[in-house]
N, C-alpha and C positions, 0 to 999 in steps of 0.2 A: 615324427608324426607324417604320416603318409599325406602326400598332397593330392588335391585333383588334379585330373588330366587337363591339359592345356589346349583349348579348342585352336586349331591353326584354320584362316580361313584363306581361300582363294580370292579372287576380284570377284569373283559369280558365287559365292557360297553366302547365304543370308545368314546375318548375326542370330546366334542363340537366342533364347527368351530369357530377360534379366534373371530369372529364377536359376539359371544356370552359373550365375557369377558366385565367384569364390565366398565362403564364409568367413566370419570374423576370426575364427581359429586358424586360419591361413597364413603364408607369410604374405600373401597379395590380396588381403580382402576386396572384395567389388570387382577382381579382374574377369571380365567374361572371354574376352578373345583376342588373340593377337593377329596380326595381317590384315589383308584384303581390301588394301589401299584407303585413300581420302579423295575417292571419287565423289563428285557432287551426290549422285543417287544413295551412295553410302551413306554420307554424314547426315543425309536428311531422314535414311532409314532409321541411323543409330539416335539421332535426338527425337525422333517420333516416336521410339519406344524407351527414352530415357537414358541413353548410352550416350557416352562421350570418350575422345581420344585423348590420351595423355601419355606420355614417353618422352625419351631424350634423345638427343642427336646419338646415331648409331644404334640404335635399338629399333626393332620393328614395331609398327603401329600398335598399339595397346588399346583395348577398348575397356570401359568400367562401366559398372551398374552398382554403385554403393549404397548398403545398407546398414545404418540409417543415411539419411540425404540432408544436406544443409541445405534452408531455404531462408529468404529473407519476406518475411510478411509485410507485403505493402503499409498495412496499420499499424505494426510494430517498429517501424524503422525509428531509431533513435538519432534524433537531430540534437547533438549535444550543444548547451547554451554557447560556449566559446563559438561554434560554427554557425549557429543559429542567426549569431550575432553578426558574423562576417557576411554571411549570405543575406541576410535581410539588409544592411547596409548596401551591398553589391548590387542586387536587386534593383532598390529603390533609386539608386543615383544612376542605374544604367549602365555601369562598368562591365558588367556580368552578362554574358550572353549564353545560353547554350545553345548548341547547333549539333545537328544530327545527318550523319551522313556527308558532312563536308568533305573531310578527307580520311575515309577509311583506312587507306593504306598506310598513312602516317600513322594513326592510333594503332594499329595494329604492330607497327613496327617500332614504336615507342614501348610498347608493351612487352614486346621480346626483349626491349634492350634495357628494361628498368630491372635493377638490382632487386633480388628477393633474398630475404632473411634465412642463413641457413642453406641457401643454393648456390653453387658455383655455375651454374647455367641456366639454360632456359629451356620448358617445354614448348615453347613456341618455336618450333625449328622450321626451316625454310619451307619445306614440303608443307607444315601445317600452315604457313602464312600464305603460301601459293593458294591452298585449298579453301582457306577462309575468305580469300579476297574474290575467289570464282563464288562462294557462298554470297558474297554480298553482292556481287553483280546479279546474282538471281533473285535478289529482293530477300534475303531470308538471314543476313549479317548485318548488323547496323553499329555503326558509332554514335557514341553520345561524348560530345566534345564540350570542356568549359573554355570559353575565351573570355580574357579581362582585358579590356582596353584594347580588342582586335587583337590579342596575343592568345595563343593555345596556352593552357597552363594544366593540363589533365584532362583525362577522359578515360572511356572505357568503350568493351564493345559487348555485344551480345547477339544470340541467335533467337528467332523469335519465328514459333509456327502458330498462327492465330494470335491467342492471347497467352501463350506458353511461353514465357521470356526465360532464355538462359542466361545467366551472366558466366563470362568467360574470361577477362582481364583486365586491369586497370592499371594506369600510370599517372604520374605527377612529374611535373617539370617546374613546379612552385609548390611551396606549402600548400596542404590542402587543396590541389588542383583535382586528384582524384574524388576527393570527399565532396568538391561542388558538383562535379558530374555524376556520381552517385546522387545526390540528392534531387539533382534535374530528373534521373531516370526515375526515382520513386515519385515525383510528382507529376510527371509524364504515365506512368503505370495507373495510379490512382486516378486520374483523369479519364483513363480509358477504360478501368474497372479490372485491373491484372490483378489478381488475388496475390500472388508470390513472386518472386525471382528465384530460381534455381542458384544457388552458388555452389552443388556439388560435394563440397569436402570442408571438414570444419577447420577454421583458423580462430584463434583469438580476437584478430582484428575483425572478423565478419560478426563475431558474438557480440563484440561492444556495441556493433551498429545494430544488433537487435534480432540477427540471423539465428535460427535453431534446427535442431535436428528433429526429422520425421522420419517415419516408417517409410521403405522402399514402396511398400504394398500402398500408403496413402499418398504419395507422390505421384505413383504411376496411374492413381484413380483420378487425382486431379489433372494430370498430364491428358490423358484421352478425353478428357471434356475440353480442357482450353485449348488445344490443338485444332478441335473442329470450328473454333471461332473464327470469324471474319479477319483478315490480315487488318492491322492498325495502320494508320498515315503516319510514318515515322517524321515528323515536325513537330520542333517544340513550340507551344504558346507561350507567351510570357502569362496568361490567364491560370495558367497550369500552376504556378506558385501557390496559388490560394489554398492549394490542397495539404500543404506542408507549412506554410508560413501564414501568420496573421496579418496581411497586407493585401491591400487592394489597388488593383493597376487599372 
């Protein structure tokens, strides 16, 4: 089968439109382009049109626009009974705190080192870590951290353009650590009217939490509106728990 031509970018070339991404019947569905670096303007351009970088060490930067797209609707988040019990207890007794942007660099480094089933390495390579730290310093990348008894037990990081939130990676240092952080993110997003969080690609774990696939067209239509909304204050308030838990603070 003949494959589409690979679009190679210089540092100055704009990304092609998402419609140019490779189709489902190719060897790399969703591949849009390669190269072009990870400078701040490039990352903002990419996320602004629903694209993301994903590649391994030793490979060029690869840009993707998958179709369908996996998203987690905040209203469809599945807080399973066992985790709900753990979370409710930890919130009520004050042992759990959700902190945002307390230590972004530690979070992304933990994500880079986290073992992934079926993967021998990480896609969060050194250049990507450096690029996302700069994105964080510019106010577009944020960490959501779960602290239990003042100890970091898990977390995740996201990119946010207005009310468009792109989930990137999670880690756990203790059982359920990443799930506690994700629950915090869901409570925060619901409090601020965020409709869904982008998950990029389908996994069984994400599906078990309520994520599902939508078409790229639907995803981009939502993105074009959400990214124009005012930037959100990335600070977690305990009152936000009421959006996913039946408790009062």
